[in-house]
C-alpha positions as a Python dict, from the first residue, in 0.01 Angstrom:
ca = {
    (1, 'M'): (0, 0, 0),
    (2, 'G'): (-141, 315, -155),
    (3, 'N'): (-153, 172, -507),
    (4, 'D'): (-311, -156, -395),
    (5, 'R'): (-569, 26, -184),
    (6, 'L'): (-661, 258, -468),
    (7, 'A'): (-681, -33, -712),
    (8, 'R'): (-928, -214, -487),
    (9, 'Q'): (-1138, 100, -442),
    (10, 'I'): (-1151, 158, -818),
    (11, 'R'): (-1248, -206, -873),
    (12, 'F'): (-1539, -159, -633),
    (13, 'I'): (-1645, 164, -805),
    (14, 'V'): (-1640, -7, -1145),
    (15, 'E'): (-1846, -296, -1005),
    (16, 'A'): (-2097, -50, -859),
    (17, 'D'): (-2160, 90, -1207),
    (18, 'K'): (-2354, -231, -1279),
    (19, 'L'): (-2630, -103, -1050),
    (20, 'K'): (-2742, 116, -1341),
    (21, 'E'): (-2844, -204, -1524),
    (22, 'I'): (-3072, -342, -1251),
    (23, 'L'): (-3433, -256, -1331),
    (24, 'R'): (-3700, -215, -1069),
    (25, 'Q'): (-4075, -254, -1106),
    (26, 'T'): (-4133, 114, -1025),
    (27, 'L'): (-4209, 337, -1324),
    (28, 'L'): (-4071, 685, -1382),
    (29, 'T'): (-4332, 957, -1379),
    (30, 'Q'): (-4260, 1102, -1724),
    (31, 'S'): (-4144, 834, -1970),
    (32, 'R'): (-4312, 555, -1769),
    (33, 'R'): (-4007, 334, -1826),
    (34, 'R'): (-3881, 121, -1538),
    (35, 'E'): (-3655, 289, -1285),
    (36, 'N'): (-3306, 145, -1241),
    (37, 'D'): (-3144, 90, -903),
    (38, 'A'): (-2891, 372, -942),
    (39, 'E'): (-3170, 621, -1014),
    (40, 'H'): (-3357, 486, -712),
    (41, 'S'): (-3053, 531, -487),
    (42, 'W'): (-3000, 890, -606),
    (43, 'H'): (-3365, 977, -554),
    (44, 'L'): (-3363, 828, -203),
    (45, 'C'): (-3065, 1040, -105),
    (46, 'L'): (-3233, 1353, -241),
    (47, 'L'): (-3542, 1271, -34),
    (48, 'V'): (-3328, 1237, 278),
    (49, 'I'): (-3167, 1578, 226),
    (50, 'V'): (-3506, 1740, 174),
    (51, 'L'): (-3713, 1548, 431),
    (52, 'A'): (-3469, 1482, 718),
    (53, 'E'): (-3649, 1742, 932),
    (54, 'H'): (-3950, 1507, 946),
    (55, 'A'): (-3759, 1220, 1106),
    (56, 'N'): (-3882, 1102, 1445),
    (57, 'T'): (-3529, 1158, 1576),
    (58, 'P'): (-3439, 1530, 1590),
    (59, 'D'): (-3061, 1471, 1596),
    (60, 'L'): (-3062, 1231, 1300),
    (61, 'D'): (-2721, 1134, 1160),
    (62, 'V'): (-2800, 1233, 802),
    (63, 'L'): (-2462, 1130, 662),
    (64, 'R'): (-2509, 779, 804),
    (65, 'V'): (-2854, 758, 647),
    (66, 'L'): (-2714, 867, 310),
    (67, 'K'): (-2437, 606, 329),
    (68, 'M'): (-2690, 331, 400),
    (69, 'L'): (-2912, 431, 111),
    (70, 'L'): (-2623, 451, -134),
    (71, 'L'): (-2494, 109, -29),
    (72, 'H'): (-2795, -108, 51),
    (73, 'D'): (-2906, -189, -305),
    (74, 'L'): (-2558, -272, -437),
    (75, 'V'): (-2624, -634, -343),
    (76, 'E'): (-2884, -648, -620),
    (77, 'I'): (-2598, -654, -873),
    (78, 'D'): (-2573, -1023, -780),
    (79, 'A'): (-2909, -1096, -618),
    (80, 'G'): (-3132, -902, -857),
    (81, 'D'): (-3432, -690, -765),
    (82, 'T'): (-3711, -868, -580),
    (83, 'Y'): (-4051, -709, -627),
    (84, 'A'): (-4190, -580, -299),
    (85, 'Y'): (-4510, -788, -323),
    (86, 'D'): (-4359, -1109, -460),
    (87, 'T'): (-4380, -1340, -159),
    (88, 'A'): (-4230, -1634, -348),
    (89, 'G'): (-3931, -1429, -462),
    (90, 'Q'): (-3870, -1306, -109),
    (91, 'A'): (-3796, -1660, 12),
    (92, 'G'): (-3422, -1675, 68),
    (93, 'Q'): (-3381, -1312, -36),
    (94, 'H'): (-3173, -1213, 267),
    (95, 'E'): (-2939, -1509, 219),
    (96, 'R'): (-2887, -1423, -149),
    (97, 'E'): (-2821, -1062, -65),
    (98, 'A'): (-2586, -1148, 222),
    (99, 'R'): (-2371, -1355, -15),
    (100, 'A'): (-2370, -1063, -257),
    (101, 'A'): (-2267, -826, 24),
    (102, 'D'): (-1973, -1055, 104),
    (103, 'R'): (-1851, -1048, -255),
    (104, 'I'): (-1917, -687, -351),
    (105, 'F'): (-1803, -516, -30),
    (106, 'G'): (-1517, -765, -17),
    (107, 'L'): (-1367, -596, -323),
    (108, 'L'): (-1269, -302, -101),
    (109, 'P'): (-978, -266, 142),
    (110, 'A'): (-1050, -446, 469),
    (111, 'D'): (-1145, -139, 672),
    (112, 'Q'): (-1399, -22, 412),
    (113, 'T'): (-1528, -375, 368),
    (114, 'A'): (-1605, -390, 740),
    (115, 'E'): (-1761, -41, 748),
    (116, 'F'): (-1983, -89, 443),
    (117, 'R'): (-2093, -437, 543),
    (118, 'A'): (-2184, -308, 891),
    (119, 'L'): (-2389, -27, 736),
    (120, 'W'): (-2570, -279, 516),
    (121, 'E'): (-2649, -498, 816),
    (122, 'E'): (-2765, -195, 1016),
    (123, 'F'): (-3006, -100, 738),
    (124, 'E'): (-3141, -456, 717),
    (125, 'A'): (-3197, -475, 1094),
    (126, 'R'): (-3390, -144, 1111),
    (127, 'R'): (-3315, -95, 1480),
    (128, 'T'): (-3119, 232, 1497),
    (129, 'P'): (-3278, 574, 1435),
    (130, 'A'): (-3070, 618, 1119),
    (131, 'A'): (-3172, 278, 983),
    (132, 'K'): (-3539, 337, 1065),
    (133, 'F'): (-3540, 664, 874),
    (134, 'A'): (-3343, 514, 584),
    (135, 'A'): (-3594, 230, 560),
    (136, 'A'): (-3883, 478, 580),
    (137, 'I'): (-3746, 671, 283),
    (138, 'D'): (-3678, 347, 94),
    (139, 'R'): (-4046, 254, 126),
    (140, 'F'): (-4190, 602, 80),
    (141, 'Q'): (-4026, 673, -256),
    (142, 'P'): (-4173, 377, -449),
    (143, 'M'): (-4516, 452, -304),
    (144, 'L'): (-4488, 811, -425),
    (145, 'L'): (-4392, 698, -778),
    (146, 'N'): (-4668, 437, -782),
    (147, 'C'): (-4922, 703, -693),
    (148, 'L'): (-4786, 942, -956),
    (149, 'T'): (-4813, 672, -1226),
    (150, 'E'): (-5178, 594, -1151),
    (151, 'G'): (-5086, 275, -966),
    (152, 'A'): (-4990, 105, -1293),
    (153, 'K'): (-4766, -156, -1132),
    (154, 'W'): (-5002, -213, -839),
    (155, 'R'): (-5282, -282, -1086),
    (156, 'E'): (-5061, -498, -1308),
    (157, 'H'): (-4973, -723, -1015),
    (158, 'G'): (-5312, -718, -843),
    (159, 'V'): (-5179, -547, -530),
    (160, 'T'): (-5448, -430, -288),
    (161, 'S'): (-5445, -148, -36),
    (162, 'D'): (-5416, -375, 267),
    (163, 'R'): (-5094, -521, 126),
    (164, 'V'): (-4954, -173, 62),
    (165, 'I'): (-5033, -75, 422),
    (166, 'A'): (-4882, -396, 563),
    (167, 'R'): (-4569, -360, 352),
    (168, 'N'): (-4508, 8, 426),
    (169, 'G'): (-4647, 68, 776),
    (170, 'H'): (-4300, 73, 931),
    (171, 'I'): (-4245, 410, 763),
    (172, 'A'): (-4395, 538, 1088),
    (173, 'D'): (-4096, 399, 1281),
    (174, 'G'): (-3873, 647, 1099),
    (175, 'S'): (-4118, 930, 1045),
    (176, 'A'): (-4473, 951, 1176),
    (177, 'E'): (-4528, 1255, 954),
    (178, 'L'): (-4429, 1072, 637),
    (179, 'W'): (-4652, 777, 726),
    (180, 'A'): (-4949, 1008, 779),
    (181, 'Y'): (-4880, 1158, 436),
    (182, 'A'): (-4844, 809, 287),
    (183, 'E'): (-5178, 702, 434),
    (184, 'G'): (-5333, 1001, 259),
    (185, 'M'): (-5174, 893, -70),
    (186, 'I'): (-5308, 540, -27),
    (187, 'G'): (-5657, 667, 42),
    (188, 'A'): (-5644, 897, -261),
    (189, 'A'): (-5519, 611, -482),
    (190, 'V'): (-5807, 389, -372),
    (191, 'A'): (-6058, 668, -428),
    (192, 'A'): (-5920, 728, -779),
    (193, 'G'): (-5935, 360, -868),
    (194, 'H'): (-5556, 333, -897),
    (195, 'L'): (-5532, 88, -604),
    (196, 'S'): (-5790, -177, -524),
    (197, 'A'): (-5944, -234, -183),
    (198, 'P'): (-5902, -587, -41),
    (199, 'S'): (-6109, -852, -214),
    (200, 'S'): (-6314, -1110, -29),
    (201, 'D'): (-6202, -1367, -285),
    (202, 'P'): (-5866, -1512, -171),
    (203, 'G'): (-5788, -1627, -524),
    (204, 'S'): (-5836, -1289, -683),
    (205, 'T'): (-5483, -1155, -620),
    (206, 'R'): (-5229, -1315, -844),
    (207, 'N'): (-4867, -1363, -755),
    (208, 'P'): (-4643, -1117, -943),
    (209, 'D'): (-4331, -1240, -1120),
    (210, 'R'): (-4096, -987, -956),
}
């Protein structure tokens, strides 16, 4: 039993290494290369450790939040990264990712499969305090990097400020303080010309590839 359990856990760990190959649209602040999913997951967990005091829930289960943020993007090994503002790519996204969750978490022993899959579902549902804060951090971090890279990806994909607000407003469900800070970042990005205000021309915003 011990050897089989360990073998399955190692197989999962080896599979998880593939997350380092999944590239996101977000740019790193120094080299301006694209961030990979493993870097994203690490940065999210660091944000949680530093910013947990700003959660709406004072008795936040920080370990549960960290587990969710380390696990939730593993499905992109199979499903790939879907750009936040790609409405076409988001069609069927949950179904693709659910199939990936079945396969990837299914590599583990049954008890860990059930635990990790439940954490993934909890994150997706965004109903518990831990999931709300995890989702808030997951949305806050890319906004921060976009602002620190002069909105390069927003401008590349024709993303406007109203879409950024609509996409990220639920940060307030996990942390009202972080959303207030994010609103300040959005305003500053618009003022600097790094993020466009909504256009009156409905054909002016093109659909990004991912």
